[in-house]
ROLUMTOR-355548 format. One line per 5 residues: number of its first residue (from 0); for each residue x, y, z of C-alpha. Coordinates in steps of 0.5 Angstrom, whole numbers, plus 500, padded with zeros to 3 digits. Example, Ala and Ser with C-alpha at 12.3 -4.5 7.8 and 13.67 -1.06 7.14 Angstrom:
0 = 525/491/516 ~ 527/498/514
END
This chain:
0 = 461/521/740 ~ 467/522/745 ~ 465/524/752 ~ 469/531/750 ~ 464/531/744
5 = 458/530/748 ~ 460/536/753 ~ 462/540/748 ~ 455/539/744 ~ 451/541/750
10 = 455/548/751 ~ 454/549/743 ~ 447/548/743 ~ 446/552/749 ~ 450/558/746
15 = 454/558/753 ~ 460/562/753 ~ 467/559/755 ~ 473/561/758 ~ 479/557/758
20 = 487/555/758 ~ 488/548/754 ~ 492/542/756 ~ 491/535/755 ~ 486/534/760
25 = 481/539/757 ~ 483/540/749 ~ 479/535/747 ~ 472/538/749 ~ 475/545/747
30 = 477/543/740 ~ 470/540/739 ~ 467/546/742 ~ 471/551/737 ~ 470/546/731
35 = 462/546/732 ~ 462/554/733 ~ 462/554/740 ~ 463/561/744 ~ 470/560/747
40 = 475/565/749 ~ 482/563/751 ~ 486/566/757 ~ 493/566/758 ~ 493/564/766
45 = 488/558/769 ~ 486/563/774 ~ 484/568/769 ~ 479/563/766 ~ 475/562/772
50 = 475/570/774 ~ 473/571/767 ~ 467/566/767 ~ 465/570/774 ~ 465/577/771
55 = 461/574/765 ~ 456/572/770 ~ 456/579/774 ~ 456/583/767 ~ 450/579/764
60 = 446/575/769 ~ 448/569/765 ~ 452/563/767 ~ 459/561/764 ~ 464/556/763
65 = 471/556/765 ~ 475/550/763 ~ 483/548/765 ~ 487/541/765 ~ 488/538/772
70 = 493/538/777 ~ 497/545/776 ~ 492/547/771 ~ 487/546/777 ~ 491/549/783
75 = 492/555/779 ~ 484/556/779 ~ 483/556/787 ~ 483/564/788 ~ 478/566/783
80 = 474/559/785 ~ 474/562/792 ~ 472/569/790 ~ 466/566/786 ~ 464/561/792
85 = 464/567/797 ~ 461/572/792 ~ 455/567/791 ~ 457/567/783 ~ 454/561/779
90 = 459/558/774 ~ 461/551/772 ~ 468/549/772 ~ 470/543/767 ~ 477/540/769
95 = 480/533/768 ~ 481/529/774 ~ 485/523/776 ~ 485/517/771 ~ 480/511/773
100 = 487/507/773 ~ 489/511/779 ~ 493/517/781 ~ 500/519/777 ~ 506/524/780
105 = 502/530/777 ~ 496/529/780 ~ 493/532/786 ~ 487/530/791 ~ 483/535/787
110 = 476/533/791 ~ 480/534/797 ~ 482/541/796 ~ 474/542/794 ~ 472/539/800
115 = 476/544/804 ~ 474/550/800 ~ 467/548/801 ~ 466/548/793 ~ 461/543/790
120 = 463/538/785 ~ 460/533/780 ~ 464/527/778 ~ 463/524/770 ~ 462/517/769
125 = 460/514/763 ~ 453/513/766 ~ 451/520/767 ~ 455/523/761 ~ 448/526/758
130 = 446/529/764 ~ 452/532/768 ~ 452/539/764 ~ 444/540/765 ~ 445/538/772
135 = 451/542/773 ~ 448/549/770 ~ 442/547/774 ~ 445/546/781 ~ 450/553/780
140 = 444/557/778 ~ 439/554/784 ~ 445/555/789 ~ 448/561/786 ~ 455/558/787
145 = 460/555/783 ~ 460/548/781 ~ 466/543/778 ~ 465/538/773 ~ 471/533/774
150 = 472/528/768 ~ 477/523/769 ~ 483/524/764 ~ 482/517/761 ~ 475/518/760
155 = 476/525/756 ~ 476/521/749 ~ 472/515/751 ~ 467/513/746 ~ 460/514/749
160 = 455/508/746 ~ 449/512/746 ~ 450/520/747 ~ 443/522/745 ~ 441/528/750
165 = 434/527/753 ~ 429/531/749 ~ 427/538/753 ~ 433/538/757 ~ 432/544/762
170 = 438/549/763 ~ 439/556/765 ~ 445/557/761 ~ 443/562/755 ~ 436/561/756
175 = 431/567/755 ~ 429/567/763 ~ 437/567/765 ~ 438/573/761 ~ 432/577/763
180 = 434/579/770 ~ 431/586/770 ~ 424/588/769 ~ 417/589/772 ~ 415/585/779
185 = 411/579/777 ~ 406/577/782 ~ 408/570/786 ~ 406/564/782 ~ 401/559/784
190 = 406/554/787 ~ 409/559/792 ~ 414/557/796 ~ 413/562/801 ~ 412/559/808
195 = 407/561/813 ~ 412/564/818 ~ 415/569/812 ~ 408/571/810 ~ 407/573/818
200 = 414/576/818 ~ 412/580/812 ~ 405/583/815 ~ 409/585/821 ~ 414/589/817
205 = 409/592/813 ~ 406/595/820 ~ 413/597/822 ~ 414/601/815 ~ 407/604/816
210 = 410/607/823 ~ 417/608/821 ~ 419/615/822 ~ 425/615/817 ~ 425/608/813
215 = 431/606/809 ~ 431/601/803 ~ 438/597/801 ~ 437/595/794 ~ 442/589/793
220 = 444/584/788 ~ 438/579/790 ~ 433/585/788 ~ 437/586/781 ~ 437/578/780
225 = 429/578/782 ~ 427/584/778 ~ 424/587/784 ~ 428/593/784 ~ 423/598/781
230 = 418/595/786 ~ 422/596/792 ~ 423/604/789 ~ 415/604/789 ~ 415/602/796
235 = 420/607/798 ~ 416/612/794 ~ 409/610/797 ~ 413/611/804 ~ 417/617/803
240 = 423/613/804 ~ 430/613/802 ~ 434/608/798 ~ 441/606/797 ~ 444/600/793
245 = 450/596/794 ~ 456/596/789 ~ 453/590/785 ~ 446/594/784 ~ 449/601/782
250 = 445/605/778 ~ 439/599/778 ~ 434/605/780 ~ 433/612/778 ~ 431/617/784
255 = 433/623/787 ~ 432/620/793 ~ 438/615/793 ~ 444/616/798 ~ 448/612/793
260 = 452/606/795 ~ 452/603/802 ~ 458/602/806 ~ 465/604/805 ~ 463/607/798
265 = 458/612/801 ~ 460/619/800 ~ 461/623/807 ~ 455/628/806 ~ 450/622/806
270 = 453/618/812 ~ 449/622/817 ~ 442/620/813 ~ 445/613/813 ~ 445/613/821
275 = 439/617/822 ~ 435/611/819 ~ 430/608/824 ~ 428/602/820 ~ 433/599/815
280 = 430/594/810 ~ 435/590/807 ~ 433/587/800 ~ 438/582/797 ~ 444/584/800
285 = 449/580/805 ~ 451/586/810 ~ 458/584/809 ~ 464/588/811 ~ 464/593/805
290 = 457/594/805 ~ 456/595/813 ~ 462/600/813 ~ 465/595/818 ~ 459/595/822
295 = 458/602/823 ~ 454/604/817 ~ 447/605/821 ~ 445/608/828 ~ 445/603/834
300 = 438/604/835 ~ 436/602/828 ~ 432/596/827 ~ 435/592/821 ~ 430/587/817
305 = 433/583/812 ~ 429/579/806 ~ 433/574/802 ~ 432/567/799 ~ 438/565/802
310 = 440/565/810 ~ 444/571/813 ~ 452/569/812 ~ 453/572/818 ~ 457/579/817
315 = 459/585/821 ~ 451/587/822 ~ 446/582/824 ~ 439/583/822 ~ 434/584/828
320 = 429/580/824 ~ 431/575/818 ~ 425/574/813 ~ 427/568/808 ~ 423/569/802
325 = 424/570/795 ~ 424/578/793 ~ 419/576/787 ~ 414/574/792 ~ 416/578/798
330 = 415/585/795 ~ 409/584/791 ~ 406/582/798 ~ 409/588/802 ~ 406/593/796
335 = 399/590/797 ~ 399/590/804 ~ 401/598/804 ~ 397/599/798 ~ 390/597/802
340 = 391/600/808 ~ 388/606/810 ~ 393/608/815 ~ 398/614/813 ~ 406/613/814
345 = 407/616/821 ~ 410/623/821 ~ 417/624/820 ~ 417/630/824 ~ 413/627/830
350 = 416/631/836 ~ 416/624/840 ~ 422/621/836 ~ 427/627/834 ~ 432/625/828
355 = 439/624/831 ~ 442/626/825 ~ 445/633/824 ~ 440/639/824 ~ 443/640/816
360 = 439/634/814 ~ 432/637/816 ~ 429/643/813 ~ 430/649/817 ~ 422/650/818
365 = 419/643/817 ~ 412/644/814 ~ 406/642/819 ~ 404/638/813 ~ 410/634/812
370 = 408/626/813 ~ 415/623/811 ~ 422/623/811 ~ 423/626/804 ~ 418/632/806
375 = 422/633/812 ~ 429/633/809 ~ 427/637/803 ~ 432/635/799 ~ 439/630/800
380 = 445/634/802 ~ 451/635/797 ~ 455/628/797 ~ 461/631/799 ~ 464/638/801
385 = 471/641/803 ~ 468/641/810 ~ 467/634/811 ~ 473/631/807 ~ 478/636/807
390 = 482/636/800 ~ 477/632/797 ~ 477/637/791 ~ 484/637/790 ~ 488/636/783
395 = 495/634/786 ~ 496/632/793 ~ 501/636/797 ~ 505/631/800 ~ 508/628/794
400 = 506/632/788 ~ 502/626/784 ~ 495/627/782 ~ 489/626/787 ~ 486/619/785
405 = 479/623/786 ~ 480/628/781 ~ 483/623/776 ~ 477/619/777 ~ 472/625/776
410 = 476/626/770 ~ 475/619/767 ~ 468/619/768 ~ 467/625/763 ~ 473/623/758
415 = 471/615/757 ~ 465/613/753 ~ 459/614/756 ~ 456/607/754 ~ 461/603/758
420 = 463/597/763 ~ 467/599/768 ~ 471/593/771 ~ 476/594/777 ~ 481/590/780
425 = 482/590/788 ~ 487/595/791 ~ 487/601/795 ~ 484/605/789 ~ 478/601/789
430 = 475/605/795 ~ 474/611/790 ~ 472/608/783 ~ 464/606/785 ~ 464/613/788
435 = 466/617/781 ~ 466/612/776 ~ 461/607/774 ~ 457/605/768 ~ 450/607/766
440 = 446/601/768 ~ 446/596/773 ~ 451/591/770 ~ 456/597/768 ~ 460/596/774
445 = 464/590/776 ~ 468/588/782 ~ 471/582/782 ~ 476/580/788 ~ 472/584/793
450 = 469/578/797 ~ 476/575/799 ~ 480/582/798 ~ 484/579/793 ~ 488/583/787
455 = 490/581/781 ~ 483/578/778 ~ 482/585/774 ~ 485/583/767 ~ 481/577/766
460 = 475/579/769 ~ 475/585/764 ~ 475/579/759 ~ 469/576/761 ~ 465/583/762
465 = 467/585/755 ~ 465/578/752 ~ 458/579/756 ~ 457/586/754 ~ 461/587/747
470 = 457/593/745 ~ 460/597/750 ~ 467/600/751 ~ 470/596/757 ~ 475/600/761
475 = 479/596/766 ~ 481/600/772 ~ 487/597/776 ~ 492/598/781 ~ 500/597/779
480 = 501/591/784 ~ 494/588/781 ~ 496/589/774 ~ 503/586/775 ~ 500/580/778
485 = 495/579/772 ~ 500/581/767 ~ 499/574/764 ~ 492/576/761 ~ 494/583/758
490 = 494/580/751 ~ 487/576/753 ~ 484/583/754 ~ 488/587/749 ~ 487/583/743
495 = 482/584/738 ~ 476/578/738 ~ 474/577/730 ~ 467/576/733 ~ 466/582/737
500 = 463/589/736 ~ 468/595/735 ~ 466/598/742 ~ 474/598/744 ~ 477/596/751
505 = 482/600/755 ~ 487/599/761 ~ 487/604/766 ~ 493/603/771 ~ 492/608/777
510 = 499/607/779 ~ 502/609/786 ~ 508/605/786 ~ 506/601/792 ~ 501/596/795
515 = 497/602/797 ~ 493/598/802 ~ 499/595/806 ~ 502/602/806 ~ 496/605/809
520 = 495/600/814 ~ 502/598/816 ~ 507/603/815 ~ 503/607/821 ~ 504/601/825
525 = 512/602/825 ~ 513/596/819 ~ 518/597/814 ~ 515/600/808 ~ 520/598/803
530 = 517/591/802 ~ 510/595/800 ~ 513/599/795 ~ 514/598/787 ~ 519/601/782
535 = 516/606/778 ~ 513/602/772 ~ 512/605/765 ~ 506/602/764 ~ 504/606/758
540 = 509/601/754 ~ 504/595/757 ~ 501/594/750 ~ 507/595/746 ~ 508/587/744
545 = 501/587/742 ~ 501/593/738 ~ 497/597/743 ~ 499/604/744 ~ 499/608/751
550 = 500/614/754 ~ 502/617/761 ~ 499/622/765 ~ 502/626/771 ~ 499/633/771
555 = 492/635/771 ~ 492/639/765 ~ 493/633/761 ~ 486/631/764 ~ 483/637/762
560 = 477/638/757 ~ 481/638/750 ~ 487/636/754 ~ 492/631/752 ~ 488/625/754
565 = 482/627/751 ~ 486/628/744 ~ 489/621/745 ~ 482/618/746 ~ 479/622/740
570 = 484/620/735 ~ 484/613/738 ~ 476/612/737 ~ 477/616/730 ~ 482/612/727
575 = 481/605/729 ~ 475/601/728 ~ 476/597/735 ~ 480/602/739 ~ 485/599/744
580 = 489/603/749 ~ 493/603/756 ~ 493/609/760 ~ 498/610/766 ~ 496/615/771
585 = 501/617/777 ~ 497/618/783 ~ 498/620/790 ~ 499/615/796 ~ 497/621/800
590 = 489/620/800 ~ 486/614/804 ~ 480/611/802 ~ 474/611/807 ~ 473/603/806
595 = 480/602/808 ~ 479/606/814 ~ 474/602/816 ~ 478/595/816
END
């Protein structure tokens, strides 16, 4: 077997999804993979290969592979690699490297670049061919980070004397354990890694929770990946606490006591409750800029405790206490501590600690028997109102006559198939998507690019999500600037893959004819607006070269029940076995997203 064939054999045997662009540095591996029935999806730009592998993990919890050639193929991947690194997304990127004979004019110092970015890499040799892929997957999963497998160009087609892989090689890719990210909380294993200090801190936290007046649990990605989100909700139910989630963990629990998504995506009607919490327990989240609303989400007097297996990356809110522990061990301990204590949670209506929030957050006449924050509130306030956010229910913005993006997204939530995956690019419009348009489950909303605030990764991210969840309709929500940047992968997303289901795919462009974020941040400061504006592109024709029909939406009546868009979608799903379409929605630049105001 050749080196490339050994690598391909591993990927095929473990049913790994791979995304790539071929070149002479990786064509041998990709050819061998496809020839033996491997799961390979071609994209048209190298950045798209990494973005698709990243999104595949976010949508499924299963580690995927990206592959490109060396040199310019490698350098094109640096933005999505940096995004995956910042977002702590595990993936394996296989690329060629400088030949063993030395660099050529086309080569760059790829190892130096990766060192500068802080991204881990493993170099293939003839001695580690059999072990390098298991090692790469294990490292990526263990560290929750991308890892690069570097293969010297002249080794790709070298014969391996003894290519036999070790029996029972351990891998995270494609395994049942890797896919089972949700479920009941399990008790800690006998070989617990919980430190004495962490166990002590958990005991202290249990005492804090028993005495808290207004406890709030933030359920993050770490809770979803450890399968502890339902245990956290049980804790909240026991204490009468409120809960919220990060964008990654959207819809991971069902409860009437959820404040929704934390941070810049929070509804204004819930902000006072966020700020009223006196004890905030952050479970598997980083408290980054978006999650913390620029550092202003919680009240100044709130005590913040963060539980995570990884140390805090440092953010806009520093926890008062950090408990470094696996949530799969920590949550059962808290449940046991609180379940065996006779002391009841402290009354949230206690006179000595008045709630700092608005009076509307309390019932008018709190019952004397109220013992929890939930009892005191009675029910959560409305998410939004004209009083809190003037114009939030407008259909058309008065400043330019274009559609209000909030109205558009509310209507899309009703008109698009309910069994869906929502993928977003970066951009100003992103501030409204998680509020109004999500999928029905915890993997149904994927935001690639937000960790480093980049745009242009949406289309290839949608490729990865569609591959991860082929049974669900995949909708990409993108801005006009991001769509133009990622245009190389329009075909990658809109083409029909022969092996996929018939759920369909759609590209929806929220088109404000501008780089909206820059307009709102810098035009008010006196900077010239012209470089921030885009031509009015007719995106409805975007899919025409690939036989994909589009529609332009400019008026509210087109989005009505039974309106032009509803009829268009009904026809597509009735007449086409695997519907593909493009929707160009002309939105206003008038409204400003809350998350942008917090930057």
